[in-house]
PAKE-457646 format. One record per atom (N, C-alpha, C): residue in one letter; y, z, x. Coordinates in pm, whole numbers, plus 50000, padded with zeros to 5 digits. Layout:
! residues N
+---+-------+-------+-------+
| r |    yy |    zz |    xx |
+---+-------+-------+-------+
| a |     Y |     Z |     X |
...
+---+-------+-------+-------+
This chain:
! residues 82
+---+-------+-------+-------+
| r |    yy |    zz |    xx |
+---+-------+-------+-------+
| m | 94493 | 25011 | 16811 |
| m | 94419 | 25076 | 16918 |
| m | 94434 | 25228 | 16912 |
| a | 94556 | 25272 | 16886 |
| a | 94581 | 25416 | 16876 |
| a | 94502 | 25477 | 16761 |
| f | 94494 | 25403 | 16651 |
| f | 94418 | 25452 | 16537 |
| f | 94270 | 25468 | 16572 |
| l | 94215 | 25376 | 16647 |
| l | 94076 | 25382 | 16690 |
| l | 94052 | 25503 | 16779 |
| i | 94142 | 25529 | 16871 |
| i | 94129 | 25645 | 16960 |
| i | 94138 | 25775 | 16881 |
| m | 94234 | 25784 | 16790 |
| m | 94249 | 25905 | 16709 |
| m | 94127 | 25926 | 16618 |
| s | 94074 | 25819 | 16564 |
| s | 93955 | 25830 | 16479 |
| s | 93835 | 25879 | 16559 |
| t | 93818 | 25829 | 16679 |
| t | 93708 | 25871 | 16765 |
| t | 93721 | 26018 | 16802 |
| i | 93840 | 26059 | 16840 |
| i | 93863 | 26200 | 16876 |
| i | 93836 | 26290 | 16756 |
| t | 93883 | 26250 | 16640 |
| t | 93862 | 26330 | 16519 |
| t | 93713 | 26343 | 16487 |
| l | 93639 | 26235 | 16494 |
| l | 93496 | 26240 | 16464 |
| l | 93420 | 26325 | 16564 |
| v | 93458 | 26319 | 16689 |
| v | 93390 | 26397 | 16793 |
| v | 93414 | 26546 | 16772 |
| f | 93537 | 26582 | 16745 |
| f | 93570 | 26724 | 16734 |
| f | 93544 | 26783 | 16597 |
| m | 93523 | 26699 | 16496 |
| m | 93502 | 26749 | 16361 |
| m | 93376 | 26834 | 16351 |
| s | 93268 | 26793 | 16414 |
| s | 93144 | 26870 | 16408 |
| s | 93158 | 27003 | 16480 |
| s | 93228 | 27005 | 16593 |
| s | 93246 | 27132 | 16663 |
| s | 93338 | 27225 | 16587 |
| i | 93439 | 27171 | 16522 |
| i | 93527 | 27255 | 16440 |
| i | 93450 | 27310 | 16320 |
| n | 93367 | 27229 | 16259 |
| n | 93285 | 27275 | 16147 |
| n | 93190 | 27386 | 16191 |
| h | 93129 | 27371 | 16308 |
| h | 93041 | 27474 | 16362 |
| h | 93117 | 27604 | 16387 |
| l | 93236 | 27596 | 16441 |
| l | 93317 | 27715 | 16466 |
| l | 93354 | 27786 | 16336 |
| i | 93384 | 27710 | 16233 |
| i | 93418 | 27770 | 16104 |
| i | 93298 | 27843 | 16045 |
| k | 93179 | 27783 | 16053 |
| k | 93058 | 27848 | 16002 |
| k | 93026 | 27974 | 16081 |
| t | 93040 | 27970 | 16213 |
| t | 93016 | 28086 | 16297 |
| t | 93113 | 28198 | 16263 |
| y | 93238 | 28164 | 16244 |
| y | 93340 | 28262 | 16208 |
| y | 93307 | 28326 | 16073 |
| q | 93266 | 28247 | 15975 |
| q | 93232 | 28300 | 15844 |
| q | 93110 | 28391 | 15852 |
| n | 93011 | 28356 | 15932 |
| n | 92894 | 28442 | 15950 |
| n | 92932 | 28575 | 16012 |
| q | 93023 | 28573 | 16108 |
| q | 93069 | 28698 | 16171 |
| q | 93145 | 28784 | 16070 |
| l | 93226 | 28722 | 15986 |
| l | 93296 | 28798 | 15881 |
| l | 93198 | 28860 | 15782 |
| d | 93095 | 28785 | 15744 |
| d | 92993 | 28838 | 15653 |
| d | 92920 | 28955 | 15717 |
| l | 92887 | 28944 | 15844 |
| l | 92819 | 29052 | 15916 |
| l | 92906 | 29177 | 15920 |
| l | 93033 | 29163 | 15951 |
| l | 93124 | 29277 | 15954 |
| l | 93136 | 29342 | 15816 |
| e | 93141 | 29260 | 15713 |
| e | 93151 | 29314 | 15578 |
| e | 93026 | 29394 | 15541 |
| m | 92909 | 29345 | 15580 |
| m | 92785 | 29417 | 15551 |
| m | 92777 | 29547 | 15631 |
| q | 92825 | 29546 | 15755 |
| q | 92829 | 29669 | 15833 |
| q | 92923 | 29770 | 15768 |
| k | 93034 | 29723 | 15717 |
| k | 93129 | 29810 | 15648 |
| k | 93066 | 29872 | 15523 |
| v | 92988 | 29793 | 15450 |
| v | 92922 | 29842 | 15329 |
| v | 92821 | 29951 | 15364 |
| i | 92749 | 29936 | 15474 |
| i | 92656 | 30041 | 15518 |
| i | 92731 | 30170 | 15546 |
| i | 92843 | 30161 | 15615 |
| i | 92922 | 30280 | 15647 |
| i | 92974 | 30346 | 15520 |
| v | 93023 | 30265 | 15426 |
| v | 93073 | 30319 | 15299 |
| v | 92960 | 30388 | 15223 |
| a | 92843 | 30326 | 15220 |
| a | 92729 | 30385 | 15148 |
| a | 92689 | 30517 | 15210 |
| l | 92687 | 30524 | 15342 |
| l | 92649 | 30649 | 15409 |
| l | 92751 | 30760 | 15384 |
| n | 92877 | 30724 | 15369 |
| n | 92981 | 30824 | 15343 |
| n | 92990 | 30863 | 15196 |
| k | 92959 | 30772 | 15106 |
| k | 92980 | 30795 | 14964 |
| k | 92857 | 30852 | 14892 |
| f | 92738 | 30812 | 14935 |
| f | 92615 | 30851 | 14867 |
| f | 92531 | 30940 | 14956 |
| d | 92444 | 31021 | 14891 |
| d | 92352 | 31100 | 14973 |
| d | 92228 | 31017 | 15007 |
| i | 92151 | 31067 | 15100 |
| i | 92036 | 30993 | 15154 |
| i | 91935 | 30960 | 15044 |
| k | 91913 | 31054 | 14953 |
| k | 91816 | 31031 | 14845 |
| k | 91856 | 30911 | 14759 |
| q | 91985 | 30900 | 14727 |
| q | 92032 | 30786 | 14648 |
| q | 92016 | 30655 | 14725 |
| i | 92047 | 30657 | 14854 |
| i | 92037 | 30535 | 14935 |
| i | 91892 | 30491 | 14947 |
| k | 91799 | 30586 | 14956 |
| k | 91657 | 30550 | 14962 |
| k | 91612 | 30480 | 14835 |
| q | 91670 | 30519 | 14721 |
| q | 91637 | 30453 | 14594 |
| q | 91706 | 30318 | 14581 |
| g | 91817 | 30303 | 14652 |
| g | 91894 | 30179 | 14647 |
| g | 92024 | 30198 | 14570 |
| v | 92134 | 30164 | 14633 |
| v | 92265 | 30174 | 14568 |
| v | 92332 | 30037 | 14571 |
| f | 92417 | 30014 | 14473 |
| f | 92490 | 29888 | 14463 |
| f | 92638 | 29914 | 14486 |
| i | 92697 | 29834 | 14573 |
| i | 92841 | 29835 | 14598 |
| i | 92886 | 29690 | 14587 |
| d | 92964 | 29661 | 14484 |
| d | 93006 | 29524 | 14454 |
| d | 92884 | 29432 | 14449 |
| q | 92878 | 29329 | 14530 |
| q | 92765 | 29237 | 14527 |
| q | 92658 | 29272 | 14630 |
| f | 92665 | 29392 | 14685 |
| f | 92572 | 29435 | 14789 |
| f | 92476 | 29541 | 14736 |
| q | 92355 | 29539 | 14789 |
| q | 92259 | 29646 | 14764 |
| q | 92223 | 29708 | 14899 |
| v | 92229 | 29841 | 14905 |
| v | 92196 | 29913 | 15028 |
| v | 92071 | 29995 | 15001 |
| r | 91973 | 29982 | 15090 |
| r | 91848 | 30057 | 15080 |
| r | 91811 | 30114 | 15215 |
| m | 91746 | 30229 | 15211 |
| m | 91702 | 30293 | 15333 |
| m | 91551 | 30314 | 15327 |
| s | 91485 | 30281 | 15435 |
| s | 91342 | 30311 | 15448 |
| s | 91328 | 30414 | 15559 |
| k | 91206 | 30438 | 15600 |
| k | 91184 | 30537 | 15706 |
| k | 91245 | 30493 | 15838 |
| q | 91246 | 30363 | 15864 |
| q | 91290 | 30314 | 15995 |
| q | 91422 | 30239 | 15992 |
| t | 91461 | 30185 | 15877 |
| t | 91581 | 30101 | 15874 |
| t | 91669 | 30132 | 15753 |
| i | 91793 | 30091 | 15764 |
| i | 91882 | 30086 | 15649 |
| i | 91929 | 29941 | 15640 |
| c | 91912 | 29883 | 15521 |
| c | 91940 | 29740 | 15503 |
| c | 92041 | 29718 | 15391 |
| v | 92121 | 29617 | 15409 |
| v | 92215 | 29575 | 15306 |
| v | 92186 | 29429 | 15274 |
| s | 92187 | 29397 | 15145 |
| s | 92163 | 29260 | 15100 |
| s | 92284 | 29211 | 15022 |
| n | 92326 | 29091 | 15052 |
| n | 92433 | 29026 | 14978 |
| n | 92366 | 28917 | 14896 |
| w | 92345 | 28943 | 14768 |
| w | 92266 | 28852 | 14685 |
| w | 92332 | 28717 | 14663 |
| p | 92462 | 28710 | 14634 |
| p | 92520 | 28576 | 14611 |
| p | 92509 | 28484 | 14733 |
| k | 92524 | 28541 | 14853 |
| k | 92517 | 28459 | 14974 |
| k | 92377 | 28457 | 15035 |
| k | 92285 | 28534 | 14978 |
| k | 92147 | 28542 | 15025 |
| k | 92139 | 28578 | 15173 |
| k | 92211 | 28685 | 15209 |
| k | 92211 | 28732 | 15347 |
| k | 92168 | 28877 | 15351 |
| n | 92097 | 28913 | 15456 |
| n | 92052 | 29050 | 15478 |
| n | 92093 | 29095 | 15616 |
| y | 92115 | 29226 | 15628 |
| y | 92145 | 29284 | 15758 |
| y | 92080 | 29421 | 15762 |
| c | 92003 | 29450 | 15866 |
| c | 91934 | 29577 | 15879 |
| c | 91968 | 29644 | 16011 |
| v | 91972 | 29778 | 16006 |
| v | 91998 | 29858 | 16125 |
| v | 91883 | 29958 | 16138 |
| e | 91829 | 29970 | 16257 |
| e | 91724 | 30069 | 16280 |
| e | 91786 | 30206 | 16297 |
| k | 91716 | 30306 | 16245 |
| k | 91766 | 30443 | 16258 |
| k | 91749 | 30495 | 16397 |
+---+-------+-------+-------+
């Protein structure tokens, strides 16, 4: 009986724990992309960023209205309006 109760509790909470882990990883990825934008703005001049610069697995590009960073291996993008 105890095994049945523990199995039920584990199955119920497993999906919520999995969701929390994915949310946490997405937040870490977002923070890392924000950090890359800050590094690019400090390290490169605007002309270089408009052409596109690469930092590790990230590409940072600036347009007239936004600055965007792309993480190609994870296929994630993050943009900030100027």
